[in-house]
NUTILO-380066 format. One record per residue: residue in one letter; x, y, z of N, C-alpha, C, CB in turn. Coordinates in steps of 0.05 Angstrom, whole numbers, padded with zeros to 5 digits, always signed. Glycine has a CB too. Example, Ala and Ser with C-alpha at 12.3 -4.5 7.8 and 13.67 -1.06 7.14 Angstrom:
# residues 2
a+00264-00114+00156+00246-00090+00156+00264-00066+00156+00226-00089+00181
s+00257-00045+00142+00273-00021+00143+00258+00001+00157+00282-00012+00114
This chain:
# residues 261
m+01942+01443+02269+01961+01459+02265+01982+01473+02288+01949+01476+02252
d+02009+01467+02286+02027+01492+02306+02029+01513+02286+02063+01484+02318
e+02041+01531+02306+02047+01558+02297+02056+01565+02282+02056+01571+02307
k+02072+01551+02273+02094+01552+02247+02074+01542+02215+02126+01523+02255
g+02056+01541+02224+02035+01527+02203+02028+01502+02187+02037+01538+02188
i+02022+01494+02167+02026+01463+02152+02046+01455+02137+02008+01457+02136
g+02066+01433+02142+02079+01432+02114+02075+01421+02089+02096+01426+02116
l+02086+01432+02074+02076+01429+02040+02081+01395+02038+02103+01451+02012
r+02060+01381+02017+02067+01359+02012+02059+01352+01979+02055+01342+02033
n+02083+01341+01972+02076+01328+01947+02068+01346+01927+02056+01309+01951
f+02086+01374+01919+02082+01391+01912+02117+01393+01897+02068+01409+01933
d+02119+01394+01875+02148+01398+01872+02141+01412+01842+02170+01368+01874
i+02149+01443+01833+02148+01452+01813+02184+01461+01806+02125+01474+01815
k+02196+01455+01793+02231+01466+01776+02215+01496+01779+02244+01451+01731
a+02231+01514+01788+02237+01541+01782+02243+01537+01758+02256+01555+01796
s+02237+01563+01745+02252+01569+01720+02277+01594+01711+02229+01573+01705
v+02296+01595+01697+02313+01604+01698+02319+01632+01708+02318+01599+01681
h+02293+01644+01700+02286+01671+01714+02274+01670+01739+02269+01686+01698
d+02258+01657+01752+02259+01647+01778+02285+01650+01791+02252+01619+01779
k+02302+01632+01791+02318+01627+01799+02347+01647+01803+02317+01609+01788
k+02346+01661+01786+02360+01687+01783+02354+01708+01798+02358+01696+01760
r+02326+01713+01806+02311+01730+01823+02316+01718+01861+02274+01728+01809
g+02325+01690+01863+02326+01673+01886+02304+01670+01890+02340+01680+01909
i+02276+01671+01881+02245+01667+01886+02251+01630+01897+02219+01675+01849
h+02240+01626+01918+02224+01598+01928+02203+01592+01940+02234+01586+01941
l+02191+01574+01944+02172+01570+01955+02177+01567+01984+02161+01552+01944
p+02152+01576+01998+02151+01570+02036+02153+01538+02041+02114+01581+02052
n+02163+01538+02059+02163+01516+02079+02132+01501+02087+02176+01530+02107
r+02117+01519+02087+02095+01509+02109+02074+01526+02097+02100+01515+02145
i+02051+01526+02096+02029+01536+02098+02023+01554+02124+02013+01516+02094
t+02022+01577+02117+02026+01592+02145+02008+01615+02140+02059+01603+02154
s+01998+01625+02166+01978+01658+02164+01988+01672+02143+01982+01683+02192
d+02004+01680+02146+02015+01706+02124+02008+01704+02098+02047+01709+02121
l+02007+01668+02085+02007+01655+02059+01977+01654+02056+02023+01626+02058
a+01960+01647+02079+01936+01642+02075+01921+01675+02079+01927+01617+02097
y+01928+01696+02086+01921+01726+02087+01933+01742+02058+01936+01740+02117
l+01956+01726+02053+01958+01743+02014+01940+01727+02001+01993+01742+01990
c+01927+01702+02010+01912+01692+01984+01885+01701+01983+01912+01662+01982
g+01876+01710+02012+01859+01735+02016+01853+01757+01994+01870+01749+02036
v+01874+01761+02001+01875+01792+01985+01881+01783+01955+01904+01816+01999
l+01900+01767+01947+01894+01760+01920+01865+01754+01917+01912+01737+01911
a+01848+01732+01925+01817+01723+01927+01804+01753+01916+01806+01712+01965
g+01809+01775+01925+01796+01800+01930+01804+01823+01900+01809+01811+01964
d+01839+01829+01905+01839+01850+01879+01855+01836+01873+01845+01881+01877
g+01867+01815+01863+01884+01799+01849+01877+01786+01823+01890+01781+01863
c+01895+01772+01800+01885+01763+01780+01915+01746+01776+01873+01785+01758
i+01915+01725+01767+01935+01698+01756+01932+01698+01732+01929+01667+01764
i+01945+01706+01715+01946+01698+01683+01961+01671+01685+01964+01722+01660
k+01949+01649+01678+01972+01621+01686+01991+01617+01651+01945+01580+01696
k+01982+01621+01633+01991+01628+01608+02024+01638+01615+01970+01652+01594
e+02020+01666+01626+02040+01690+01628+02056+01676+01653+02024+01725+01634
y+02044+01666+01670+02056+01655+01702+02061+01689+01716+02096+01630+01700
r+02036+01700+01702+02036+01725+01709+02014+01733+01739+02028+01740+01682
i+02026+01747+01754+02010+01754+01779+02009+01784+01780+02023+01743+01806
i+01977+01792+01778+01973+01823+01787+01958+01821+01806+01960+01844+01767
c+01952+01846+01828+01943+01864+01848+01944+01891+01857+01949+01858+01862
v+01917+01898+01849+01920+01927+01848+01899+01936+01872+01912+01940+01818
g+01902+01958+01869+01873+01975+01883+01879+02007+01877+01869+01969+01925
n+01861+02025+01898+01857+02055+01896+01880+02065+01906+01833+02066+01911
p+01901+02084+01885+01922+02105+01895+01904+02116+01909+01938+02126+01875
r+01891+02118+01919+01876+02144+01932+01875+02139+01958+01848+02150+01923
d+01881+02114+01967+01880+02113+01995+01898+02071+02005+01835+02119+02004
e+01914+02066+01985+01921+02044+01987+01952+02033+01981+01903+02035+01974
i+01965+02058+01979+01995+02056+01969+02004+02055+01989+02008+02076+01954
e+02003+02064+02025+02010+02046+02042+02012+02019+02047+02003+02049+02052
f+01995+02003+02040+01982+01982+02040+01991+01960+02021+01958+01990+02036
y+01998+01968+02002+02020+01950+01980+02049+01953+01989+02019+01962+01944
d+02058+01981+01992+02083+01984+01998+02094+01971+02021+02086+02009+02000
f+02079+01978+02046+02089+01964+02069+02076+01937+02074+02086+01979+02092
i+02052+01924+02060+02047+01899+02086+02048+01879+02058+02008+01899+02112
i+02037+01891+02022+02040+01868+02014+02070+01850+01995+02018+01869+02001
s+02084+01886+01991+02109+01886+01982+02127+01861+02006+02121+01922+01981
s+02123+01861+02039+02132+01853+02052+02127+01827+02045+02129+01863+02071
l+02103+01819+02046+02092+01795+02042+02094+01779+02024+02072+01795+02043
f+02107+01790+02002+02117+01781+01982+02150+01768+01988+02114+01803+01963
k+02158+01784+02007+02188+01780+02004+02186+01753+02027+02211+01812+02014
k+02173+01758+02041+02171+01741+02070+02179+01710+02059+02134+01742+02085
i+02144+01714+02039+02147+01687+02035+02148+01668+02006+02127+01679+02051
f+02158+01681+01996+02179+01677+01968+02199+01687+01959+02170+01681+01949
n+02213+01710+01982+02236+01720+01984+02236+01745+01951+02259+01689+01987
l+02222+01750+01940+02205+01765+01917+02211+01793+01931+02168+01754+01913
d+02230+01811+01909+02226+01839+01918+02219+01846+01903+02241+01854+01927
i+02193+01867+01902+02175+01872+01886+02174+01899+01893+02153+01856+01888
k+02175+01926+01869+02160+01946+01887+02135+01956+01869+02180+01972+01898
p+02113+01960+01888+02080+01968+01871+02096+01994+01860+02042+01977+01897
q+02072+02001+01837+02070+02018+01828+02050+02029+01815+02084+02017+01821
v+02045+02051+01803+02021+02064+01792+02017+02046+01760+02028+02101+01789
f+01996+02042+01759+01987+02034+01731+01969+02063+01718+01965+02002+01735
k+01984+02074+01704+01967+02100+01694+01939+02086+01668+01997+02127+01674
y+01941+02070+01659+01933+02069+01637+01897+02056+01652+01956+02050+01614
a+01897+02042+01683+01875+02023+01696+01871+02052+01718+01887+01985+01713
g+01891+02072+01726+01886+02091+01739+01885+02074+01768+01861+02107+01727
t+01902+02056+01775+01908+02033+01796+01941+02037+01805+01902+01999+01780
y+01936+02026+01836+01956+02029+01840+01969+01993+01852+01954+02055+01858
g+01994+01982+01848+01999+01956+01860+02023+01946+01846+01974+01936+01857
i+02023+01923+01842+02038+01893+01838+02030+01885+01811+02028+01868+01862
r+02049+01877+01798+02053+01862+01772+02074+01849+01768+02051+01875+01753
f+02079+01828+01770+02102+01809+01754+02092+01774+01749+02133+01808+01778
s+02122+01766+01731+02111+01747+01726+02136+01716+01741+02105+01753+01690
s+02126+01700+01745+02136+01689+01765+02125+01661+01757+02129+01703+01793
k+02134+01639+01745+02130+01610+01739+02123+01598+01769+02157+01595+01722
l+02143+01597+01781+02138+01577+01811+02114+01586+01827+02166+01578+01834
i+02110+01614+01833+02093+01621+01844+02060+01622+01838+02103+01638+01848
a+02067+01629+01809+02038+01629+01796+02024+01594+01791+02043+01646+01762
l+02047+01573+01795+02030+01555+01789+02037+01545+01818+02033+01537+01763
f+02044+01553+01838+02042+01543+01864+02016+01553+01877+02066+01552+01880
l+02005+01582+01864+01978+01586+01873+01954+01581+01866+01976+01602+01877
i+01966+01572+01840+01941+01560+01825+01930+01525+01828+01950+01564+01792
e+01956+01513+01829+01963+01482+01827+01957+01462+01859+02001+01482+01818
y+01972+01489+01875+01967+01477+01906+01950+01487+01915+01985+01480+01925
i+01954+01516+01920+01938+01529+01942+01905+01526+01926+01952+01565+01950
g+01898+01522+01904+01883+01530+01894+01859+01557+01879+01883+01519+01902
l+01878+01578+01883+01861+01603+01871+01862+01603+01843+01871+01631+01881
p+01838+01618+01834+01826+01613+01808+01840+01625+01792+01801+01619+01803
h+01849+01627+01766+01866+01637+01745+01849+01651+01722+01883+01611+01734
g+01856+01667+01709+01846+01678+01684+01816+01692+01697+01841+01651+01658
k+01793+01691+01684+01767+01699+01693+01760+01687+01713+01749+01696+01677
k+01756+01703+01739+01763+01681+01766+01729+01691+01773+01797+01691+01797
y+01718+01701+01771+01686+01705+01784+01668+01681+01780+01669+01731+01770
n+01672+01664+01767+01658+01641+01764+01670+01617+01771+01650+01639+01740
k+01689+01618+01788+01712+01601+01800+01716+01608+01828+01738+01605+01786
l+01712+01633+01837+01728+01631+01862+01705+01616+01884+01739+01665+01873
c+01718+01606+01899+01718+01598+01927+01744+01596+01951+01709+01573+01923
v+01732+01585+01976+01754+01587+02000+01764+01561+01987+01745+01588+02039
p+01798+01568+01986+01811+01544+01977+01806+01519+01994+01840+01549+01976
s+01808+01491+01997+01797+01473+02023+01824+01461+02041+01775+01443+02009
l+01842+01479+02036+01869+01479+02049+01863+01499+02073+01896+01490+02026
f+01852+01526+02064+01849+01537+02083+01816+01531+02098+01857+01563+02075
k+01797+01525+02086+01775+01512+02093+01774+01501+02126+01774+01490+02073
n+01792+01482+02116+01798+01467+02140+01817+01462+02164+01799+01451+02134
d+01826+01486+02166+01841+01495+02190+01834+01525+02192+01876+01488+02188
k+01822+01518+02214+01806+01553+02227+01824+01579+02233+01791+01549+02261
k+01848+01570+02238+01865+01594+02237+01879+01600+02204+01890+01589+02261
l+01874+01588+02195+01885+01594+02162+01866+01600+02148+01898+01570+02145
f+01839+01596+02154+01804+01605+02146+01816+01629+02162+01769+01585+02161
i+01816+01637+02173+01806+01665+02190+01828+01686+02178+01810+01662+02229
s+01855+01677+02177+01866+01688+02157+01870+01697+02130+01874+01683+02157
y+01860+01678+02113+01841+01683+02092+01823+01703+02077+01829+01671+02096
l+01799+01703+02105+01779+01725+02109+01797+01744+02119+01753+01719+02128
s+01811+01753+02131+01823+01777+02141+01837+01791+02115+01844+01771+02166
g+01849+01780+02097+01861+01783+02069+01828+01797+02058+01875+01745+02052
l+01815+01776+02055+01793+01776+02034+01777+01810+02046+01768+01741+02037
f+01776+01814+02071+01771+01831+02092+01776+01856+02078+01788+01826+02119
d+01806+01859+02077+01821+01882+02069+01821+01891+02042+01846+01878+02075
t+01814+01877+02022+01808+01881+01999+01779+01893+01984+01813+01859+01993
d+01758+01867+01993+01738+01868+01983+01708+01870+01999+01742+01849+01967
f+01722+01887+02022+01697+01888+02047+01705+01918+02045+01700+01868+02085
g+01676+01933+02047+01672+01966+02056+01670+01970+02083+01646+01981+02045
f+01684+01983+02098+01685+01986+02122+01683+02022+02120+01711+01970+02136
t+01662+02029+02137+01657+02065+02139+01647+02067+02169+01628+02080+02113
l+01648+02096+02169+01641+02105+02194+01609+02117+02187+01665+02129+02206
k+01594+02115+02192+01565+02139+02183+01556+02146+02208+01534+02126+02164
k+01554+02178+02196+01542+02197+02224+01519+02186+02234+01533+02229+02216
d+01515+02202+02259+01496+02196+02273+01478+02225+02272+01507+02184+02301
y+01456+02232+02288+01440+02252+02283+01454+02277+02286+01419+02249+02299
f+01474+02281+02304+01493+02304+02312+01514+02310+02297+01503+02301+02335
g+01510+02290+02269+01533+02289+02254+01564+02275+02255+01535+02311+02254
i+01559+02262+02286+01595+02247+02288+01587+02215+02278+01613+02246+02332
k+01612+02208+02270+01613+02183+02254+01605+02159+02280+01648+02178+02239
r+01596+02153+02278+01593+02140+02304+01582+02106+02299+01569+02160+02324
y+01567+02107+02277+01561+02074+02269+01578+02064+02243+01526+02069+02260
p+01595+02042+02253+01610+02023+02234+01587+02017+02212+01621+01992+02251
a+01599+02010+02196+01583+02002+02177+01596+01988+02151+01567+02024+02169
v+01588+01958+02152+01613+01930+02138+01595+01924+02121+01626+01897+02158
c+01602+01916+02090+01592+01904+02072+01611+01892+02070+01582+01914+02054
f+01598+01865+02041+01618+01848+02025+01611+01855+01997+01617+01815+02030
t+01615+01849+01976+01609+01850+01951+01634+01840+01929+01601+01878+01948
t+01616+01826+01919+01640+01810+01894+01615+01804+01869+01660+01768+01909
k+01628+01809+01845+01611+01793+01831+01608+01766+01832+01615+01797+01810
s+01611+01749+01838+01606+01719+01839+01576+01720+01863+01642+01698+01854
k+01560+01718+01857+01538+01706+01872+01547+01674+01892+01514+01699+01845
k+01561+01659+01873+01567+01635+01888+01589+01639+01918+01581+01615+01865
f+01604+01656+01903+01622+01659+01923+01615+01683+01951+01647+01667+01906
c+01592+01699+01943+01585+01720+01960+01571+01706+01985+01567+01741+01946
f+01557+01680+01972+01534+01662+01994+01562+01643+02006+01500+01637+01974
e+01587+01640+01999+01592+01621+02016+01612+01642+02034+01603+01590+02002
i+01619+01671+02036+01636+01684+02047+01609+01692+02073+01653+01708+02026
y+01587+01691+02058+01555+01701+02083+01556+01680+02103+01516+01700+02068
t+01559+01651+02093+01553+01626+02104+01583+01620+02120+01542+01603+02079
s+01602+01625+02119+01628+01634+02136+01621+01641+02162+01644+01660+02123
f+01616+01668+02154+01611+01695+02171+01583+01682+02201+01592+01727+02140
r+01565+01665+02194+01547+01660+02197+01561+01639+02225+01532+01652+02171
k+01580+01617+02208+01583+01592+02227+01609+01608+02243+01591+01556+02211
l+01620+01639+02240+01629+01649+02257+01612+01663+02287+01641+01663+02242
g+01593+01656+02280+01574+01671+02302+01556+01703+02298+01596+01676+02327
m+01568+01711+02267+01550+01733+02261+01535+01731+02258+01551+01745+02248
n+01516+01758+02244+01488+01754+02235+01490+01774+02214+01463+01759+02256
p+01505+01768+02196+01495+01782+02162+01468+01788+02158+01499+01760+02137
n+01462+01805+02152+01431+01814+02137+01433+01799+02111+01425+01852+02130
k+01413+01788+02087+01415+01770+02073+01432+01783+02045+01387+01757+02071
v+01443+01763+02028+01450+01772+02009+01432+01778+01980+01468+01757+02009
y+01439+01800+01972+01432+01813+01957+01434+01819+01929+01436+01825+01965
k+01427+01822+01910+01435+01832+01881+01439+01855+01881+01417+01830+01860
c+01455+01869+01871+01458+01899+01860+01462+01904+01834+01479+01914+01870
s+01455+01930+01812+01456+01928+01792+01467+01961+01783+01431+01916+01784
y+01480+01967+01764+01486+01987+01752+01492+01999+01725+01496+01991+01761
v+01476+02017+01711+01469+02017+01673+01496+02043+01673+01421+02033+01656
h+01514+02034+01661+01532+02045+01647+01518+02074+01639+01539+02025+01623
k+01526+02096+01636+01502+02124+01622+01509+02124+01593+01509+02162+01635
k+01537+02118+01587+01545+02125+01560+01543+02099+01540+01575+02138+01562
t+01550+02070+01548+01543+02046+01541+01520+02031+01542+01556+02036+01548
n+01504+02042+01566+01482+02033+01566+01480+02004+01578+01474+02037+01541
k+01509+01988+01585+01510+01962+01591+01511+01963+01626+01538+01948+01575
e+01493+01943+01632+01486+01938+01665+01501+01921+01674+01460+01927+01673
y+01514+01921+01692+01537+01910+01708+01517+01901+01736+01564+01937+01715
f+01533+01889+01742+01516+01860+01769+01537+01862+01788+01513+01817+01757
w+01532+01857+01815+01545+01848+01836+01530+01842+01865+01564+01866+01839
y+01536+01824+01877+01524+01814+01891+01543+01827+01921+01521+01782+01882
r+01521+01825+01949+01523+01841+01967+01516+01832+01998+01508+01860+01957
f+01526+01830+02028+01515+01828+02047+01520+01849+02062+01519+01808+02056
d+01516+01861+02075+01516+01877+02101+01520+01869+02127+01496+01889+02103
l+01535+01881+02150+01537+01867+02170+01530+01889+02190+01564+01853+02173
p+01505+01884+02203+01491+01909+02227+01516+01907+02241+01457+01900+02250
w+01520+01940+02256+01543+01935+02270+01536+01922+02295+01558+01959+02275
k+01514+01930+02315+01507+01925+02332+01502+01897+02346+01494+01938+02328
t+01501+01879+02331+01509+01849+02327+01534+01832+02321+01495+01842+02309
n+01549+01855+02310+01574+01838+02291+01594+01857+02299+01570+01835+02251
f+01605+01882+02299+01623+01899+02294+01637+01889+02316+01615+01928+02292
l+01642+01884+02344+01660+01879+02358+01669+01847+02356+01652+01889+02381
l+01647+01823+02348+01657+01804+02343+01670+01809+02317+01641+01784+02346
l+01661+01810+02303+01686+01818+02277+01718+01827+02280+01676+01844+02261
n+01713+01849+02297+01741+01853+02305+01755+01836+02322+01743+01876+02316
k+01744+01813+02340+01754+01792+02357+01767+01776+02347+01737+01779+02369
i+01748+01766+02313+01760+01747+02310+01781+01749+02278+01736+01727+02313
l+01774+01775+02259+01790+01768+02243+01823+01799+02257+01769+01770+02204
r+01839+01793+02231+01863+01810+02242+01875+01817+02214+01886+01793+02263
y+01849+01839+02203+01857+01848+02184+01883+01872+02189+01833+01855+02170
r+01895+01881+02164+01917+01895+02160+01915+01926+02148+01933+01878+02144
h+01898+01926+02133+01901+01946+02119+01904+01975+02135+01881+01945+02101
p+01910+01994+02124+01918+02027+02147+01898+02033+02144+01938+02054+02141
k+01877+02033+02122+01859+02052+02117+01834+02038+02142+01851+02054+02079
h+01826+02007+02138+01818+02003+02163+01820+02008+02189+01820+01991+02165
i+01852+02004+02193+01857+02005+02224+01859+02036+02231+01887+01989+02233
k+01862+02059+02220+01849+02083+02223+01819+02084+02223+01859+02099+02205
k+01806+02081+02214+01779+02085+02214+01768+02067+02249+01765+02071+02180
l+01780+02047+02250+01781+02036+02271+01786+02051+02296+01796+02020+02267
k+01808+02063+02294+01816+02072+02312+01810+02101+02314+01839+02064+02312
e+01791+02115+02298+01774+02133+02295+01749+02123+02318+01766+02135+02262
w+01743+02114+02309+01712+02096+02325+01717+02092+02351+01702+02062+02314
t+01745+02080+02362+01753+02082+02384+01757+02106+02397+01771+02072+02384
k+01768+02125+02387+01766+02156+02401+01741+02159+02411+01771+02180+02380
i+01722+02158+02392+01698+02168+02393+01686+02155+02412+01686+02167+02371
n+01690+02131+02418+01669+02115+02452+01697+02112+02471+01649+02067+02446
k+01714+02127+02468+01733+02133+02490+01714+02129+02516+01748+02165+02488
g+01696+02139+02522+01683+02142+02554+01662+02109+02551+01658+02183+02559
n+01660+02094+02529+01648+02074+02536+01671+02056+02556+01636+02062+02511
l+01677+02047+02577+01691+02027+02590+01690+02009+02580+01687+02021+02610
e+01661+01994+02573+01663+01964+02562+01677+01962+02538+01636+01952+02556
i+01676+01981+02516+01675+01981+02497+01714+01974+02489+01658+02007+02490
i+01723+02000+02510+01750+02002+02511+01759+01968+02508+01760+02020+02540
k+01744+01970+02537+01767+01942+02554+01766+01920+02531+01752+01925+02591
f+01741+01919+02517+01744+01890+02497+01758+01896+02473+01714+01875+02485
l+01759+01926+02461+01783+01925+02444+01817+01920+02454+01780+01952+02431
r+01821+01928+02478+01840+01924+02486+01850+01892+02492+01837+01940+02505
e+01837+01877+02497+01837+01852+02505+01832+01833+02468+01808+01850+02534
n+01823+01841+02458+01816+01831+02436+01828+01841+02405+01791+01833+02438
c+01832+01867+02406+01846+01884+02388+01851+01907+02392+01838+01885+02370
p+01877+01898+02400+01911+01912+02406+01911+01940+02383+01945+01883+02395
q+01906+01931+02349+01915+01952+02335+01895+01976+02343+01917+01944+02304
a+01874+01967+02356+01850+01992+02349+01857+02012+02375+01810+01979+02350
v+01872+02011+02394+01880+02023+02415+01911+02030+02417+01871+02007+02435
């Protein structure tokens, strides 16, 4: 694959009148930006095929900047779609929601993203899995939505230790991402099942998770992935500042993770 991406083949969907009026078009190539956006949609997105609706939302507490400057820009760059993120008061979320036959069918039928209730169908699209650069971009988008990244305090109360974990409702998808990280040279802890019982309804909820011990994985993770979420980059810079006296770490970050310094 060259830097411009993989060319599209054998995909011809006619744009709706509504799509034409807005000037929406499909990309000419499958690029890293598109793969990243699909990773985001796999994490926090939902596609309703019957309505050609795409929804992607996050927490307004720390994700407004992400949607305002990263996600909306990607939809404009890739599909020529002008969209303004907003607050959805009924759900307490912030993000995007729009309808487009062209984009919805492209993401479902060509890329292979799930539609409807996604968790029993989630998987890394083969289009990305078969190309390392696209695969890394997809994982980077997924990291920005479904991975937790925090800094834990040491004995002196300093946030010194990076803690990274992946959570999803899909057992199959969790194991697929776990296996993917192992193939990339990282050594995550085993996948385990979590549960929570709602106090009012007494209903039990399940999800799956694995953690990345920071000593053996954190620097490699930052060398491989190119996440873009402002909240993650902010934490990474905070960790870099704490380790400013460690010349080995600073050198590594400058060479492999420029957004950290």
